[in-house]
C-alpha positions in Angstrom: -12.8 60.9 33.5 -15.2 59.2 31.2 -16.0 55.6 31.7 -14.4 53.3 29.3 -16.1 50.0 28.4 -13.6 47.2 28.7 -14.8 44.1 26.9 -14.6 40.9 28.8 -11.3 39.0 28.4 -11.5 35.8 26.3 -9.7 32.7 27.4 -7.1 31.3 25.0 -8.3 28.4 23.0 -7.1 25.1 24.5 -5.2 22.9 22.0 -7.7 20.1 23.3 -10.9 22.2 22.5 -13.4 20.8 20.1 -12.8 23.8 17.8 -9.2 23.1 17.1 -8.1 21.7 13.7 -6.1 19.0 15.3 -8.9 17.5 17.4 -11.3 17.9 14.5 -8.9 16.0 12.1 -8.5 13.4 14.9 -12.1 12.8 15.1 -12.5 12.5 11.3 -9.7 10.1 11.2 -11.2 8.0 14.0 -14.6 8.2 12.4 -13.3 6.9 9.1 -11.2 4.2 10.7 -13.8 2.9 13.2 -15.7 0.7 10.6 -12.6 -1.1 9.5 -11.5 -1.6 13.0 -15.0 -3.2 13.9 -14.6 -5.2 10.8 -11.3 -6.6 11.8 -12.6 -7.6 15.2 -15.6 -9.3 13.6 -13.3 -11.1 11.2 -11.0 -12.3 13.9 -13.8 -13.5 16.0 -15.0 -15.5 13.1 -11.5 -16.7 12.6 -11.4 -17.9 16.2 -14.6 -19.8 15.8 -13.1 -21.4 12.6 -10.0 -22.5 14.6 -12.1 -23.8 17.5 -14.3 -25.9 14.9 -11.1 -27.4 13.4 -9.8 -28.4 16.7 -7.5 -25.7 17.8 -7.5 -23.5 20.8 -8.0 -19.9 19.3 -6.4 -18.1 22.4 -3.3 -20.4 22.2 -3.0 -19.8 18.5 -3.3 -16.0 18.6 -0.9 -15.8 21.6 1.7 -17.9 19.5 1.2 -15.5 16.5 1.3 -12.3 18.4 4.1 -13.2 20.9 6.2 -14.7 18.0 5.8 -11.6 15.7 6.6 -9.1 18.5 9.0 -11.3 20.4 12.0 -9.1 19.9 13.5 -6.5 17.8 14.6 -8.9 15.0 11.1 -10.4 14.7 9.4 -6.9 14.6 11.9 -5.8 11.9 11.1 -8.8 9.8 7.4 -7.9 10.0 8.0 -4.3 9.1 10.1 -5.5 6.2 7.1 -7.3 4.8 4.9 -4.4 5.6 7.0 -1.9 3.5 5.8 -3.0 0.1 2.2 -3.4 1.2 2.1 0.1 2.6 3.6 1.6 -0.5 1.2 -0.2 -2.8 -1.8 0.1 -0.5 -1.2 3.9 -0.3 -1.1 4.2 -4.0 -4.3 2.1 -4.4 -6.0 4.4 -1.9 -5.4 7.4 -4.5 -6.8 5.4 -7.4 -9.8 4.0 -5.5 -10.6 7.5 -4.2 -11.0 8.3 -7.9 -13.3 5.2 -8.5 -10.5 3.6 -10.7 -10.1 0.0 -9.8 -6.4 -0.5 -10.4 -6.0 -4.3 -10.3 -2.6 -4.1 -12.0 -0.4 -3.1 -8.9 1.4 -6.5 -9.3 2.3 -5.7 -12.8 3.4 -2.2 -11.9 5.5 -3.7 -9.1 7.2 -5.9 -11.6 7.7 -3.1 -14.1 9.4 -1.0 -11.3 11.5 -3.8 -10.3 12.8 -4.3 -13.9 13.6 -0.7 -14.4 15.3 -0.5 -11.1 17.4 -3.6 -11.9 18.5 -2.2 -15.3 19.7 0.9 -13.6 21.2 -1.0 -10.7 23.5 -3.2 -12.7 24.5 -0.4 -15.0 26.0 3.0 -14.5 28.6 1.7 -12.2 30.6 4.9 -12.2 27.9 6.9 -10.3 28.4 8.0 -6.8 26.4 5.5 -4.5 23.9 8.0 -3.2 23.2 9.2 -6.8 23.0 5.6 -8.0 20.5 4.8 -5.2 18.3 7.7 -6.1 18.4 6.7 -9.9 17.3 3.1 -9.1 14.4 4.3 -7.0 13.3 7.0 -9.5 13.6 4.5 -12.3 11.2 2.1 -10.5 8.9 4.9 -9.8 8.8 6.1 -13.3 8.3 2.7 -14.8 5.4 1.9 -12.5 3.6 5.2 -13.3 4.1 4.8 -17.0 2.9 1.1 -16.9 -0.2 2.3 -14.9 -0.8 5.3 -17.2 -1.3 2.9 -20.1 -4.6 1.7 -18.5 -5.5 5.3 -17.6 -5.1 6.6 -21.2 -7.0 3.6 -22.5 -9.7 4.5 -20.0 -10.2 8.0 -21.0 -9.5 7.5 -24.8 -11.7 4.4 -25.4 -13.6 3.9 -22.2 -11.8 0.6 -21.8 -12.4 -1.1 -18.4 -9.4 -0.4 -16.1 -10.1 -3.8 -14.4 -9.5 -5.7 -17.7 -6.6 -3.8 -19.0 -4.7 -3.7 -15.7 -5.2 -7.4 -15.3 -3.9 -8.1 -18.8 -0.8 -5.7 -18.1 0.0 -7.8 -15.2 0.6 -10.8 -17.3 2.7 -8.7 -19.7 4.9 -7.4 -17.0 5.4 -10.9 -15.5 6.2 -12.4 -18.7 8.5 -9.6 -19.5 10.5 -10.2 -16.3 10.8 -13.9 -17.1 12.3 -12.8 -20.5 14.6 -10.3 -18.9 16.1 -12.6 -16.3 16.6 -15.4 -18.8 17.9 -13.1 -21.5 19.2 -9.5 -21.4 19.6 -9.1 -17.7 20.5 -12.7 -16.8 23.7 -13.0 -14.7 26.7 -14.3 -16.7 27.3 -17.9 -15.9 24.3 -18.2 -13.6 22.6 -21.6 -13.4 19.2 -20.0 -12.4 17.2 -17.2 -14.1 18.3 -14.2 -12.2 20.0 -10.9 -12.7 23.5 -9.9 -11.5 23.6 -8.9 -7.8 23.8 -5.2 -7.0 26.9 -3.7 -5.6 26.9 -3.5 -1.7 27.3 0.2 -2.1 23.9 0.9 -3.5 22.0 -1.4 -1.0 19.4 0.7 0.9 20.8 1.8 4.3 19.6 -0.3 7.2 18.1 1.6 10.1 18.5 -1.1 12.8 21.8 -3.0 13.2 21.8 -6.8 13.0 18.4 -6.7 11.1 17.4 -6.3 7.6 15.1 -3.5 8.1 16.0 -0.6 5.7 14.9 2.9 5.2 12.1 1.8 2.9 9.8 1.7 5.9 10.5 5.3 6.6 9.9 6.1 2.8 6.5 4.3 2.9 5.4 6.1 6.0 6.5 9.5 4.6 4.8 9.0 1.3 1.6 7.9 3.1 1.5 11.2 4.7 2.4 13.0 1.4 -0.6 11.1 -0.2 -2.9 12.1 2.5 -2.0 15.8 2.1 -2.4 15.5 -1.6 -5.8 14.0 -1.4 -7.2 16.2 1.4 -5.2 19.4 1.2 -4.6 20.1 -2.5 -6.7 21.2 -5.4 -5.5 18.4 -7.6 -6.5 15.8 -4.7 -9.8 17.5 -4.3 -10.5 17.1 -8.1 -9.5 13.4 -7.8 -11.9 12.8 -5.1 -14.8 14.6 -6.8 -14.3 12.7 -9.9 -14.6 9.5 -7.8 -17.8 10.7 -6.3 -19.5 11.8 -9.4 -17.8 12.3 -12.7 -20.6 14.1 -14.4 -20.9 16.7 -11.6 -17.1 17.2 -11.7 -17.1 17.8 -15.5 -20.0 20.2 -15.1 -17.9 22.0 -12.4 -15.1 22.4 -14.9 -12.8 19.6 -13.6 -10.8 17.8 -16.1 -12.0 14.2 -15.6 -9.6 12.7 -18.1 -6.6 14.3 -16.4 -7.8 13.3 -12.9 -8.1 9.7 -13.8 -4.7 9.4 -15.5 -3.2 11.2 -12.7 -4.9 8.9 -10.0 -3.8 5.7 -11.7 -0.3 7.0 -12.6 0.3 7.9 -8.8 -1.0 4.5 -7.9 1.4 2.9 -10.4 4.3 5.0 -9.2 4.1 3.8 -5.7 3.7 0.1 -6.8 6.8 0.6 -9.0 8.7 2.2 -6.2 7.8 -0.8 -4.1 9.4 -2.9 -6.7 12.6 -0.9 -6.7 12.7 -0.8 -2.8 12.2 -4.7 -2.7 15.1 -5.1 -5.2 17.4 -2.5 -3.6 16.6 -3.4 -0.1 15.8 -7.1 0.2 16.8 -9.3 -2.8 19.5 -7.2 -4.4 18.8 -8.9 -7.7 15.8 -9.6 -9.9 14.1 -13.0 -10.0 11.2 -14.4 -11.9 8.9 -14.6 -9.0 10.1 -11.5 -7.1 6.7 -10.8 -5.6 4.6 -13.3 -3.5 1.5 -11.3 -4.5 2.1 -7.9 -2.9 0.1 -6.2 -5.6 -3.1 -8.3 -4.9 -2.8 -8.3 -1.2 -2.3 -4.6 -1.0 -5.9 -4.3 -2.4 -7.1 -5.5 0.8 -4.8 -3.2 2.6 -6.4 -0.2 0.8 -9.9 -1.6 1.4 -9.3 -2.1 5.1 -7.9 1.4 5.4 -11.1 2.7 3.9 -9.0 4.3 1.2 -7.3 6.5 3.8 -3.4 6.7 3.2 -2.7 7.0 6.9 -4.9 4.1 7.7 -2.9 2.1 4.9 0.2 2.2 7.4 -1.9 0.4 10.1 -3.6 -2.0 7.7 -0.3 -2.8 6.0 1.3 -3.7 9.2 -1.7 -5.9 10.1 -1.5 -7.8 7.1 2.3 -8.2 7.5 1.6 -9.5 11.1 -0.7 -12.0 9.7 1.8 -13.1 7.1 4.6 -13.4 9.6 2.2 -15.0 12.2 1.1 -17.6 9.7 4.7 -19.1 9.5 5.0 -19.2 13.2 1.4 -20.7 13.5 2.4 -23.4 11.0 5.7 -24.2 12.6 5.0 -23.9 16.3 1.3 -24.6 16.5 1.0 -27.0 13.5 -1.9 -24.8 12.0 -2.3 -25.1 8.3 -1.2 -21.8 6.6 -4.4 -21.9 4.6 -6.4 -21.0 7.6 -4.5 -17.7 7.8 -5.7 -16.9 4.1 -9.2 -17.8 5.1 -9.0 -15.2 8.0 -7.6 -12.6 5.6 -10.5 -13.4 3.4 -12.9 -12.9 6.2 -11.3 -9.6 7.0 -12.0 -8.5 3.4 -15.5 -9.7 3.4 -16.3 -8.1 6.7 -14.9 -4.7 5.5 -16.9 -5.0 2.3 -20.0 -5.9 4.3 -19.7 -3.0 6.6 -19.0 -0.5 3.6 -22.2 -1.9 1.9 -24.2 -1.4 5.2 -22.9 2.2 5.4 -23.8 2.8 1.8 -27.2 1.5 2.3 -27.8 3.6 5.5 -26.7 6.7 3.5 -29.1 6.4 0.8 -32.3 8.4 0.9 -35.5 6.5 1.8 -37.9 6.2 -1.0 
């Protein structure tokens, strides 16, 4: 019988092998998140020095903040409640920033979404509750997308700076909200400028009993994953990133730069508008003049800290929500001025920008 060459058996690839896509993705994610994490540590160290200089014990202060925020399920739920709009808006800003479109108008897009959501929430009373809830969320999302798309169209049609146009649109949206709650949407017989309260049937369902935490946090996390897949696993997301890197090369390669710009800023506005709808339908249940404490501006820091990575925006949103919740506890329990927390947040932003500048400088070819 003739000899038969039997090839040597190959071992099955281990799921932890360096060649597996999961491990490679984890390494890329860790590599992208490492500079922001180091930046946060540097900023917190600087904040500790600042607290020490002003006469406070940094260890005691940070202990009060962390232990208070994570004291029990209720306090954690309140922190996640604050993180929900930050995550939603931050994820949207990651998309626009990846396209090198500086959307500074997330605050106005949040207000636009809240106004549209309120209009749908106080009307259409005959709809089934589930359908009514979806209508409110869709209306807020669409309003935010359209509000942001105005700046995108002005950018591609007239080369108008999106920084200027989005800032101006912020004022228009805020003034429009003031008009609506003192006019067409004002509650009948109310002494304060506010809309009518939503019916209990269309409140967002709560996911933890005896807390205010609703399904909005799950929506935010799910959309962060969707945004990541869009940016890094789709042709449209690839086009958005290429336009952000070099619009001239993208145009030469046959990519529609105008379409990518409008798409990126519309997605950003859609998530900001959805955040406004979620805030109305899950927390306040009515529209006020000052419905946002500055979520649209704070979310810029969320996106920067996440290195424009939608998955990272989940963690950075939770971090800033922790600082926000901890600031109240620091002020009440440790008598620390709340303004010091804002200074620490500013240190985080400066540290992130500084690390990004060093990375950019090191990546430039030497002359």
